[in-house]
C-alpha positions in Angstrom: -5.2 12.5 -24.1 -3.4 13.8 -21.5 -4.4 12.1 -18.4 -3.0 13.5 -14.9 -3.6 10.9 -12.5 -2.0 7.8 -12.2 -5.7 5.8 -12.8 -6.0 7.9 -15.6 -2.6 7.2 -17.5 -3.0 3.3 -17.3 -6.7 3.6 -18.4 -6.0 5.8 -21.2 -2.6 3.4 -22.3 -5.7 0.2 -22.7 -8.6 1.9 -23.2 -10.5 3.3 -26.3 -13.6 4.0 -25.0 -14.9 7.4 -25.4 -17.9 8.8 -23.4 -19.8 12.2 -21.9 -22.4 11.5 -19.2 -25.6 12.1 -20.7 -28.5 11.2 -18.8 -26.6 8.2 -16.9 -22.9 7.5 -16.6 -21.5 7.2 -20.2 -24.5 8.0 -21.8 -23.2 9.1 -25.1 -19.9 6.8 -26.5 -18.0 5.3 -29.0 -14.8 3.3 -29.2 -12.1 5.3 -30.8 -8.4 4.6 -30.5 -6.5 7.9 -29.9 -3.7 9.1 -32.2 -1.6 10.0 -29.0 -1.7 9.6 -25.1 0.6 11.8 -23.5 1.9 10.8 -20.0 3.8 13.5 -17.8 5.2 11.2 -15.0 5.3 14.9 -13.2 1.9 15.0 -12.8 2.2 12.0 -10.1 4.1 13.7 -7.8 0.9 16.2 -7.1 -1.2 13.2 -6.0 -2.4 12.2 -2.8 -1.6 8.8 -1.4 -5.5 7.6 -2.0 -5.1 8.5 -5.9 -1.6 6.1 -6.4 -3.0 3.4 -4.5 -6.1 3.3 -6.7 -3.8 4.0 -9.8 -1.8 0.9 -8.5 -5.3 -1.1 -8.3 -5.9 -0.3 -11.7 -2.4 -1.3 -12.9 -3.2 -4.8 -11.3 -6.8 -5.2 -12.8 -5.2 -4.2 -16.3 -2.7 -7.1 -15.9 -5.0 -9.9 -15.0 -7.9 -8.8 -17.8 -4.8 -8.7 -20.5 
């Protein structure tokens, strides 16, 4: 995994679901822990404000759930 958005980085750090859209969203999938997740913070400088705020919301959700 190599997420490029803040939401993706947060989700990749706690999520283990892998899926693809087939006939519906996440129609085919499994639970699989990745061997590695690479996070490159330089991608964050390229994000619009709305995407950063979406990632902050994902962080708050992860903190509440975990």
